[in-house]
N, C-alpha and C positions, 0 to 999 in steps of 0.2 A: 504494500500500500504506500502511495506517495502522500505524505502529510505535510501541509504548510502551516506554520504557526506565525502569528504576528503579535508582537508585544509593544505596548506603548507606555509601560510602567514597570519598574523593577518587581513589584509584587506579582504582576501577571506572569513574568518569566519564572520567578521562584516557585509559583504554584505548580507549574508542570515541569520544572527542571528535572526532578527525579524520574518523572514519567517519560520525558524525552530520552533520558539516559537508558532506561529499560527498553523502550521501543527501539532505540538505536542498536541495542545488543542483538536484536533479531535481524536475520538476513532478509526478512520478509518486508521490511519497511525502509523507505528513504525519507529523510527529514530535511526540510528547508525552514530556516528561521529568518524572519524579517523583523526589524525593529525601527524605532525612531529614537532620536536623542532625548533622553529624559533622566535627570538625576544621575544615579550610578548604574543605570541599566547596562550600558555598553561595557563598563568596567567589570560587572559581574560576569557577563558572557565571555569576555576576554580572559578573565582570571580562571574561568571554568574550562577554557580551551574549546569553547563551542564555536562552530562555524556559523556565521550569520552575515546578513547584508543590512546595512543601515540605509534605509530608503529616504530618511529625512535627517541628514546630519546637522542641519541648522536648528538651533533652539527656537521653538515656536513662540510667537508673541502671546500676550494675555487677553487681547480684546476678542470680542465675539467674531469680528471679521477675520482675525488671524486664525481662530479655531476653524471657521468655515473654509478658509483658504487651505488650511492644513489638510482637511478631509479630501479636498480636490487633488492636492498634490500626492497624497497617499494613493488615491485611486489610480492616477495616471502613472505613478511609479511602480505600483504593484501589478498592474495589468499585464505588461510584457513578461514579467517574471512568472506570473501564474500561467500564462499561455505557454511558456517554454517548459516549465516544470511539470505541467499537467497533473496537478494534485487530485487525489481521490477524495481528500477531506481538507477543509479549511477550518482552523481553530483560532479563536481570539475574541477579545472583547469589543473590537472596533467595528463600526458600522460598515467600513470598507469590506471586511471579510464577508458580512452578510449580503451586501449589495452585489459584489463581484460573484459570489457563489450563486446567487439567484440568476444573475445575468448569464453566466456561463454554465448553469445547470450542474454545479458541483456541490456535493454534500458539505454542510457547514454547521458548526457548533459555535454559538455565542456563549462565552463563559462570563459569569458575573457573580458578585455577592452583594450588589447594591439593589435596593428596592427601586421599582419603577419611578416612584415620585421623586427620588433623590437624583436620578439620572434621566429625567424625562426627555430632555432634548436629544441625548444620545440614543435612548431606547426607541424613540419615534423614528429614528433613522435606521435602526438595526432590526428591531423586532419584526416589522412587517415582512422582511426579506429572509430572515434566518429560518432554518428548519427546527433547531433545538435551542432553547435557553437553558443551559446547564448551570444550576445554582444551588446553594443550600436550601433545604426544604422550607426553612422559615422565611425565605425571601418572597416578597410580593412582586409580581410581574405585570400588574395592571390587567388589561383585557386580553392578555396573551397566555392564559393558563393552559390552553391546548398545546402550546409549544414548550411548556415548562417541564423539565425533568429535575426534580428536587432530590438531593442526596442528604443523608444524615451526617453532615460534617461542615467544615469551613474551608475556604480556599487556602488559608494559612496552614491548615493541617497537612496540605500537600507537601510542605517542606519542614514543618515543625512537629509532626507526629513523632513520638518516641521510636517508632519503627523505622523512621527515616533520619531523624536528627538526634545526635548525642552531643551534649555540652562538652566543650573542650576547655577545661579550666586553666590549661597552660597558656591560653590566650592572654589571661590577665598578667602573667609573668612576662609575656612577650612585649607588652606595652608598659610594663612597670607600674601597674595599678597597685598602690600601696595600702589602701584602706577602703572601707565601704563607700559606695558612691551612689549618687542620684543621677539619672539620665534625663535630659531635657531634649525633646525633639521638636523642631520648628519646621513646618512645611510651608511651601510657597503659596498654597491654596490658589492655584491658577488653573485647575482643571475645569472642564465644561460645566460641572455641577457646583463649582465653588463661588460663583458670583454672589457678592453680598455677604460672604462668610469671612470673618476676621479671626485670627488666631491669638496667641499669647502676646500681650503688649509689653513694652519695655518696663513699665512700672511693675507689672506683675512678675516678670522675669527677674527683676532685681530683688523683689521680695522673696521669691523662691530660693534664689542663690543665697541670700542673707540667712534665711531660716536653716537651710541645709548646712551651711558652713558653721553656723552657731551650734548645731547639733553634731559637729565633727564629721560631717560627710563631705567627701569630695564631690564636685559637680562637673559633669561633662555636658556640653551643648552640641548637638548635632543639628545643623541647619541646612536645609535644602537650598542650594544657591549660594552658600558660603556664609551668610549671616553678617551681622554688624561687627566692625573692627573692635568695638567696645568690649566684646566678649571673646576676643582672640585667645586669652589665656585659658578659657574654659573649652575651647574648641576640641572636639573629638576627632583626632586624626588617626584613622585606622584603615586597613584594607577593608573595603566594603564586604568582602566575603566573611569577615570575622564579626560582622555586626550582631548577629544573633547570639553568638557566644558572649559578647559584651552585654547585650540586653539581658540575657538569662541570669547574669550575675548582679544586675542592678538591684538596689534595695527598693526603689520606686522609679517608675517612669512617669514623667509629666509631659504632655504633648498636646498639639492641636492636629495630630495626624490620625486619621481613622485606621490606616493600615498598620501603623506601629502599635496602636492600642490593641488591635486584634492579635498581633504577634506576641505582645506581652502576655495576653490572656492564654494563648496556646502554651506558653512557657511557665505559667503560674507566677508571673511577676506582677506585683500590685501596680495599678496604673490609675492616673487621673487624666481625664480627657476634657479639655476646654474647647468647646465647639458649638457653633450654631446648628450643628446636625444632631445634637443630643435629643433623644426621644423620637428620632426620625429614621433610624437605620435598624432593621430587624435583627441582623446578626449581633450587633452591639447591644441591643436591648435584651436579647436572650442571654448574652454573656454577663450582662450587668444584673438582670433581675432573676434569672433562673439559676445561674451559677455563681453570682457575686464575684466575678473575676475582674471587674473594672468599675470605675465610678465616673459617670459623665456629669460635667458641670456646664451649664448653659452659658453661652457668651454673655458677659456682663456681670455674672454672679461671682465676682472676684473674692468676696468675703467667704463664700462657701468653699471655694477652692482652697483658700488658705487654711480654713478649719479642717478640711479633710487631710490636707498635707501635714498639718501639725499632729493629727491623730496617727497618721502612718509613720511619721518620724519617731513617735513615742512608743510604738508597739514593737517590742523586741522579738515577738513571735510571729510577726506578720508574714514572713516568707513561708514558714511551715504551714500556716493557716491557708495560704493561697495555693500551696502545693496539694493540699487535701481537696480543695475546691477543683483544681485542675484534674485530679484523678477521677472525680465524679463526672466531669465533663467528658473526659476521654473514654470512660466506660460506656457512655451513651452514644459515642460517635464512631464512625468507621475509619479505617486506614484509607485516606482519600487517594493516595498514590496508587495503591493496588486497584481501587475502584476505577480510577481514571485509565489505567492501562487496559483493564478489561473493557471499559466503555468505548474507548477509542478503537481498540483492535476489533471489536465486534459491531461497530457502528455501520449501518443504522439499525441493525437487529436489536442491539442493546437498548436503544431508545424505546422500542416497542416492548421489550421485556420489562423495563423499568415502569412503563406506563401500566402494563397489565398486572405486574406484581412488584410493587416497590420493595417488598421484603426480601427480594433477591439480593439486595445490597448487604443484608445481614451477614453474608459469608465473609465480608471484609471487616467485621467488627473484631477488635482485639482488646484484651485487657491491658491497662497501662503497665509499662515495664518498670 
């Protein structure tokens, strides 16, 4: 089978990285990977030794016009590659995958873990043209339920399930981390669904740093796009491939990133998410209210964030408590990588099997290690 993947975000690649490795080990499949420039995406692929083509090497602008123009550029850049490669299956989150697949009559899977209302503009460009919307069962897909295939897991379990990921504590020695630390992640919030959403402000960030240092914690700031020079001494300078080992050892994560909040929950790391999306994303709502693996604080509720952070800094047993919560979550969920390999290799029959009998995915459930 010829399979073409397109990735526009690091988390999308990480979701199926192990799946791609396993598919590549079979002589029955040929894989082609296309990407655009986004944060550390290209670094991750390069460090993993993956072959890929960057069809949009220039960083996209943040305006709506820039986003629309980028979609057109992707389409015209991808079309000749698809025509030459002749894929049997297209996989990705982008509307280009769905539209080109429809135009050329190629099987296509749209992967997501965002609810329709959170990505309405993108979904309206992708969902009418895709065959399958593959997402966690808890996700809402608007009026496109007939195309939804829901699985009992999260995209982040594709690379952070204990069957796939093992924490390497030697990474801490590699970077000379000498004591307990707090990790702060600042995202640029320039995606199609981020208009009107603001992240952590400078005043709040200064308060977080002062509180952490007063409690004898080291502070590391990871900022998409580089961040302010004012925080240079806190800058987290690491190989992007080591990020999850660093995250796994953090005492607390504070961020305005939905993706890293999910990653922290998969690893059992306490997290505070400051965002205008609080209450609006089903996967995060489930992790917060069913498993108590994260706390969302609405934009503007700075006092609440500080209160939660103070409690987390004061709780000496918080890491153990969160590991117990993580174990409960893992017991309920599947090994997403094993599921993805099965689903892709058997597509489109696997789509029909999941529709007819969703319990077929229970074969991929594993107890936490």
